[in-house]
C-alpha positions in Angstrom: 9.0 -18.6 -12.3 5.4 -19.5 -10.8 1.9 -17.9 -10.3 0.4 -18.1 -6.8 -3.2 -18.8 -6.2 -5.4 -18.6 -3.0 -8.8 -20.3 -3.4 -11.5 -19.5 -0.5 -8.6 -19.6 2.3 -9.3 -19.2 5.8 -7.6 -19.2 8.9 -8.7 -19.5 12.3 -6.9 -19.3 15.6 -9.5 -21.1 18.1 -12.5 -19.0 18.0 -10.9 -16.0 16.0 -11.2 -16.1 12.2 -7.7 -14.0 11.2 -8.5 -14.8 7.4 -11.7 -14.7 6.2 -12.4 -16.9 2.7 -10.0 -14.9 0.2 -9.3 -15.7 -3.1 -6.5 -14.0 -5.1 -4.4 -14.7 -8.3 -1.2 -13.8 -8.8 0.5 -14.3 -12.1 4.0 -15.0 -12.8 6.8 -12.3 -12.2 3.9 -9.9 -10.6 4.7 -8.0 -7.6 1.9 -7.9 -5.4 1.7 -6.1 -2.0 -0.8 -6.8 0.8 -1.7 -4.0 2.7 -3.6 -3.0 5.6 -3.8 -1.9 9.3 -2.2 -4.4 12.0 -4.5 -7.4 12.8 -6.0 -7.5 9.2 -4.3 -10.7 8.3 -1.9 -10.0 5.7 1.3 -11.4 7.5 -0.9 -14.5 8.3 -2.0 -14.7 4.6 1.8 -14.6 3.6 2.8 -17.3 6.1 0.1 -19.4 5.2 1.8 -19.2 1.4 5.2 -19.8 2.9 3.8 -23.0 4.9 4.7 -21.7 8.4 0.9 -21.5 9.0 -1.8 -24.1 8.1 -4.7 -22.8 6.4 -7.9 -24.2 8.2 -10.0 -24.2 4.9 -9.5 -23.7 1.1 -6.4 -24.2 -1.3 -3.0 -22.6 -1.8 -1.7 -23.2 -5.2 2.0 -22.6 -6.4 2.8 -23.2 -10.2 -0.7 -24.8 -10.5 0.2 -27.4 -7.9 -1.7 -27.3 -4.5 0.6 -27.0 -1.6 -1.2 -26.9 1.5 0.5 -30.2 2.7 3.5 -29.2 1.2 6.5 -28.4 3.8 8.0 -24.9 3.4 11.3 -26.4 2.6 10.0 -28.2 -0.4 7.7 -25.2 -1.8 10.9 -23.5 -3.3 10.0 -20.1 -2.0 12.5 -17.5 -0.3 11.1 -15.1 2.5 12.5 -12.1 3.8 11.7 -11.2 7.4 11.3 -7.9 9.2 14.6 -9.1 11.6 17.4 -9.8 9.1 18.0 -13.4 10.8 21.5 -13.5 9.9 23.6 -15.8 11.6 26.1 -13.5 13.6 29.2 -15.7 13.7 29.1 -16.0 9.7 30.5 -13.7 7.0 28.0 -12.4 4.5 29.1 -14.7 1.8 28.7 -17.7 4.2 25.1 -16.1 5.0 24.2 -15.8 1.6 25.4 -19.0 0.8 24.2 -21.1 3.6 21.1 -22.3 1.9 23.0 -23.6 -1.0 25.7 -25.4 1.1 22.7 -27.5 2.9 21.7 -28.6 -0.4 25.2 -29.5 -1.5 25.6 -27.2 -4.4 29.2 -27.2 -6.1 31.6 -24.9 -4.7 32.0 -23.1 -8.0 28.2 -22.5 -8.5 28.0 -21.5 -5.0 30.2 -18.6 -5.5 28.9 -17.8 -9.1 25.5 -17.3 -7.5 26.5 -15.4 -4.3 28.8 -13.0 -6.3 25.9 -12.7 -8.7 23.7 -11.8 -6.2 25.9 -9.2 -4.4 26.6 -7.3 -7.8 23.1 -7.0 -8.1 22.5 -5.8 -4.6 25.9 -3.6 -4.5 27.2 -5.4 -1.7 30.5 -7.3 -3.0 32.6 -5.1 -1.1 31.1 -6.5 1.9 31.3 -10.3 1.6 33.9 -10.8 4.3 32.3 -8.8 7.0 30.1 -10.1 9.5 26.6 -8.7 10.3 27.6 -6.9 13.4 30.2 -4.7 10.8 26.9 -3.9 8.6 24.4 -1.3 8.9 20.7 -2.1 8.7 20.1 -1.3 5.2 23.3 -3.6 4.7 21.8 -6.3 6.6 18.8 -5.9 4.9 20.6 -6.4 1.6 22.4 -9.4 2.8 18.9 -11.1 3.8 17.7 -10.3 0.3 20.6 -11.7 -1.3 20.6 -15.0 0.7 16.8 -15.3 -1.1 18.1 -14.3 -4.4 20.8 -16.9 -4.7 18.4 -19.7 -4.2 16.8 -18.6 -7.3 12.9 -19.6 -5.9 9.7 -19.7 -7.7 8.4 -17.1 -5.2 10.1 -14.1 -3.1 8.1 -13.5 0.5 8.5 -10.2 1.9 7.1 -9.4 5.7 7.5 -5.9 6.3 11.3 -5.9 5.6 11.7 -2.3 6.0 9.9 -1.5 9.1 13.0 -1.6 11.5 15.0 1.3 9.2 14.8 4.7 9.7 12.9 6.7 7.3 15.6 8.0 5.0 16.9 4.4 4.7 13.2 3.0 4.0 12.8 5.2 0.9 16.2 4.1 -0.4 15.4 0.4 0.2 12.1 0.5 -1.6 13.9 1.9 -4.8 16.4 -0.9 -4.0 13.9 -3.8 -4.0 11.9 -2.3 -6.8 15.5 -2.4 -8.7 15.9 -5.8 -7.8 12.5 -6.9 -9.1 12.9 -5.6 -12.5 16.2 -7.1 -12.8 15.3 -10.5 -11.2 11.6 -11.1 -12.4 10.5 -13.5 -9.5 6.9 -13.5 -8.7 7.0 -11.4 -5.5 4.3 -11.0 -2.4 5.2 -8.2 -0.3 3.4 -7.3 3.3 3.2 -3.6 4.5 1.3 -1.6 6.7 2.4 1.3 5.1 0.4 2.4 2.0 3.3 4.7 0.5 5.2 1.5 0.4 2.1 -0.3 -1.2 2.0 2.3 -3.8 5.4 2.6 -4.8 6.5 -0.9 -5.3 3.6 -2.9 -6.3 2.2 -3.9 -9.8 -1.0 -4.5 -7.8 -2.2 -3.6 -4.3 -4.3 -6.3 -2.1 -6.1 -3.8 0.5 -6.9 -6.0 3.5 -9.3 -5.2 6.4 -10.6 -7.4 8.9 -9.4 -10.4 7.6 -11.3 -10.0 4.2 -10.1 -8.3 0.9 -11.2 -4.7 0.4 -9.9 -4.2 -3.0 -7.5 -5.4 -5.7 -5.9 -2.9 -8.3 -3.1 -1.0 -9.7 -2.2 1.6 -7.2 -3.8 4.3 -10.0 -6.9 2.4 -9.7 -6.9 2.3 -5.7 -6.2 6.1 -5.4 -8.6 7.3 -8.0 -11.6 4.6 -8.2 -11.6 3.1 -4.4 -14.6 1.0 -3.9 -15.3 1.5 -0.2 -14.8 4.2 2.6 -12.1 2.3 4.0 -9.9 2.0 0.9 -10.8 5.7 0.2 -9.5 6.6 3.6 -6.5 4.0 3.7 -5.0 4.8 0.4 -3.3 8.4 0.0 -1.4 10.4 2.3 -2.7 12.7 4.2 -6.0 10.7 4.0 -9.1 11.8 1.9 -11.3 14.2 4.0 -14.8 13.0 4.9 -17.9 15.3 5.4 -21.6 14.6 6.1 -23.4 16.1 3.0 -26.5 16.0 1.1 -27.3 16.0 -2.6 -29.9 18.8 -3.8 -31.6 19.2 -6.7 -30.3 22.6 -8.8 -32.4 23.1 -11.7 -31.6 20.5 -14.2 -28.4 20.1 -12.2 -27.4 18.9 -8.3 -25.9 20.3 -5.9 -23.7 19.2 -2.7 -24.4 20.9 0.5 -21.8 20.2 3.0 -23.0 22.7 5.6 -25.5 25.7 6.2 -22.8 27.9 4.4 -21.6 25.7 1.6 -22.8 24.0 -1.2 -21.1 23.0 -4.5 -22.6 22.5 -7.9 -21.8 18.6 -9.0 -20.0 18.0 -12.0 -22.4 17.6 -15.1 -20.9 14.3 -16.0 -21.8 12.7 -12.7 -25.5 14.3 -12.4 -27.3 11.1 -13.4 -25.2 8.5 -11.5 -25.9 10.5 -8.2 -29.5 12.0 -8.9 -31.2 8.4 -7.2 -29.5 9.8 -4.1 -31.2 13.3 -4.0 -32.2 14.2 0.0 -30.1 11.0 1.4 -27.3 11.3 4.0 -24.1 10.9 2.3 -20.5 11.2 2.9 -18.4 13.4 0.8 -14.8 12.4 0.2 -12.1 14.9 -1.5 -8.3 14.3 -0.9 -6.4 17.3 0.2 -4.4 18.0 -3.4 -7.9 18.6 -4.8 -8.6 21.6 -2.6 -6.4 24.0 -3.3 -6.2 27.9 -3.6 -7.8 29.1 -6.9 -5.5 28.4 -9.9 -5.5 27.9 -13.8 -8.2 28.5 -15.9 -11.5 26.5 -16.5 -12.5 26.2 -12.9 -16.2 26.7 -11.9 -16.1 30.2 -9.7 -19.1 28.4 -7.6 -16.7 25.6 -6.3 -14.7 28.7 -4.7 -15.1 29.3 -0.7 -13.6 31.2 1.8 -12.5 29.8 5.3 -10.5 30.9 8.3 -7.4 28.6 8.5 -7.1 26.6 12.2 -3.7 25.3 11.4 -1.2 26.0 8.7 2.0 23.3 8.4 4.4 24.7 6.4 6.4 21.4 4.4 8.6 23.0 2.1 7.4 22.5 -1.6 4.0 22.4 -0.5 1.7 23.8 2.8 -1.0 21.9 4.6 -3.9 24.2 5.9 -6.7 22.8 8.2 -10.1 24.6 8.5 -13.3 23.4 9.9 -16.9 22.6 7.8 -19.5 22.1 10.2 -17.9 20.1 12.8 -15.4 18.2 10.4 -11.8 19.0 10.1 -10.8 19.6 6.6 -7.1 19.5 5.4 -6.2 21.4 2.3 -2.8 21.0 -0.1 -1.8 24.6 -1.2 1.4 26.3 -2.7 3.5 27.6 0.0 3.2 31.3 -1.2 -0.6 31.1 -1.2 -1.0 30.2 2.6 -2.2 33.1 5.0 -1.3 32.2 8.8 -3.7 30.6 11.5 -6.9 32.5 12.3 -6.7 34.4 8.7 -9.3 34.0 5.8 -8.2 32.1 2.8 -9.9 31.8 -0.2 -9.9 27.9 -1.8 -11.3 26.0 -4.5 -12.7 22.5 -4.6 -12.4 20.3 -7.5 -15.4 18.0 -7.4 -14.3 16.4 -11.0 -12.1 14.1 -8.2 -15.0 13.8 -5.7 -16.5 10.6 -4.2 -19.6 10.0 -2.7 -20.1 7.2 -0.2 -23.3 5.5 1.3 -22.7 5.2 5.0 -25.0 2.5 5.4 -22.9 0.3 3.6 -19.6 2.2 3.4 -19.7 1.7 -0.6 -18.5 4.4 -3.0 -21.5 5.4 -5.1 
């Protein structure tokens, strides 16, 4: 097992800087997910750790040793790709054991390792089949098994579930998490899917434009984003963003989001926000914090009535969309609470979960 460290790592392709001086420490046995939109540098970062891309500057360390000039085969890592890269003419057993056979492991040890990995992944009854006889999920399990049998220092996953259908992705997410709990190998996982990142990771690294925007646990990123990008990228549906302005209201503050609506700022946030009174700001609030009025202890001044534009029933919940000023807003309500499109609806904004963002630098206040 090993820790992984990146020190001021840069990757340039001609005049394009794909990765911009990032530093990251991944402790032994941790499951870290690199997440971000296409082109943010996450896969390039993974490929540099693997040795498939050369770093233009900075250092990459595995288990405390600099590996910039160490070839991929000598880094003691195992990589699982988006395409399963299985040999079609080999059985599952032969695919999983191929790397060990190349290294001339004893036959008994090869069989023991393959059978152990197959048991972990629940593919013992597939060992005699060939890839064309397997489903997509089974092929991905075989690819994972091929990595597990090597007992590497580090597992690297490059968007391994993106070729699977939605239901199978959920099953395989659970499978990967279960495998990590059993094997406890340091894991770096790349995905563009923030739901995958949130459900799998011990810590999430959010990347944007070749830089790291924020590193934290899923809960930290969800509840305490540091930038507008992280606030909007983490969470589904995405956080609502509405132009707003802080106003004084006696000894407290209120947040004006339109000519029609203004909400009281919670007293616990008054002093933090007071220096920003009168400035143009962006108000962020997640859909689940805009609901029908429910429960005790809510501030009636945060209730408001809107006419609904769109209603999306989803079974256990309903999404309703309405307009504040010129901005579309999404709210999550109980199915029985939602009226139809064009109908008025009473809603409640829980400002205890609000975020205020300075549009000049996109930093959360």
